[in-house]
N, C-alpha and C positions, 0 to 999 in steps of 0.2 A: 319391410318398407323403409326402415331406418337406413339400411345399406344403400338403397336406391337414392335417397336424399343425399347421403354423404358422397356417393359416387357422382351424382349430378353437380354438387358443389365443387368437387375436385376438378371436373371437366371445365367448369366456368372459370375457376382460378387459373388453370393451365392455359386456357384460351386467352385470358387477360394478360398473362405474362408474355405469351407469344406476340400479342399485339403491341405491348409496351416495348419489347425487344426489337420489333420491326421498326417502330417509330424512332428508337434511339439510333438504329443503324442508318435510317434514312436521313437523320439530322446531321450526319457528318459534314463538315465543311468541304466545299468543292476545292480540290487541289488542282490548280492549273497545270502542274507538272505531269499529272496523271492523265490529263485530257488535252495534251498539246496538239493543236491542229495548225500551227503556224507553218506556212509553206504549202498548204493544201488549197485546192480550188474551193471557193466559197460553198458551192453546192455540196461538195463531198464532205466538207467540215461540218456543215449543218446536219447532214444525214448521219455522220458519225456521232455527233453530240446528242442528237435526238435519240439515237439508238441506245445511248447510255443514260437517257432520262434527263439530259441537260437541255434547258430551253436556251434559245439564242436570240440576240438582238443585233441589229446592224449598227455598228459604231462609227460609220463614216468610211470614206475612201479617198484615194488620190488617183489622178489620172482618169482617162475616159477612153482608152484604146480597146478595152474588153467589155463584153456584156457582164453585168454584175455577177451572174452565176459562175462565170469563168475566172473572175478575179482571184488573186492569191491572198490568203489570209496573212496579213503582215504582222498583226499583233492581236492579242486576246486579253481580256480582263474579266475577272469575276465581279459581277455587279450586284449580286444578290444570291441568296441560297438557291442553288441549282440553276443559276442563270449566268450565261457567258455573253459578253459583248465582243463582236469581231470587227476589227478594222481591216480594210482591204486595200490592196495595191492593184490598180487596173491599168498599169502601164505596159508597154511592149516589153520592157525589161523584165517585168514580173512574169509575163507569159514565157519569155525565153528561159528564165530561171526555173520555172516549173517544168518546161520541156526538157531542159538539161537534167533535172532531177528525176524525170520520169513520172511526175505527178500531174501532167497536163490535163488530167480528167479522162476524157474518152479513150484515147489510144494508149495512154500510159507509156508513151515512147516506143510503142510497138510499130514496126514498119507496116504500113497499110492501115494503121489505126486511124480513127477519126481525127481531123485537124479542124480546129475552130478558128475561123478567120476573124479579123478585126470588125467585120460587119455582122458577126454572129452566125454566119452560115457555116455549117459543118460539111466538110468534104471527106469522103472515104475513098481511098485509093486501093484498088484490089492488088494483092500481092500473090503472084503465081507461086505455087509450091510443086515440087516434084513428087514422085511416088514415095510413100512412107514405108518404113520397114513392115513387112508382112502383107503389103498390098500386092495384088496381082497386076502386072502391067497390062495396059489395054491391048486388045487385038487377039 
């Protein structure tokens, strides 16, 4: 019976150490260099940060040429433990910069990919492709 009590106490101590270790790892300060989303579309930046367990806040924007979700993240700032404030650039120049960099969101610069207009309407242009290697020609 004494062995069972000692074993049970050991399990409780080991579990407590594991919980304390997890708390210490979770309390690491947020390093903005490790979670840099500058130049990304806002919706994509929020998705990336939330995937890393970082909550986001809207820090303001300049311009009104783009819908908020398509605006480029112009700057970011750590505003609390595990919280990032994102400032946006919603100008046509920002849209062009993202398109040139291939991070325009939907199409990522791929021909035939989605294009978001200034009115928020997404247009998809089909791109014809020829036979691929290994495909049988029709007929």
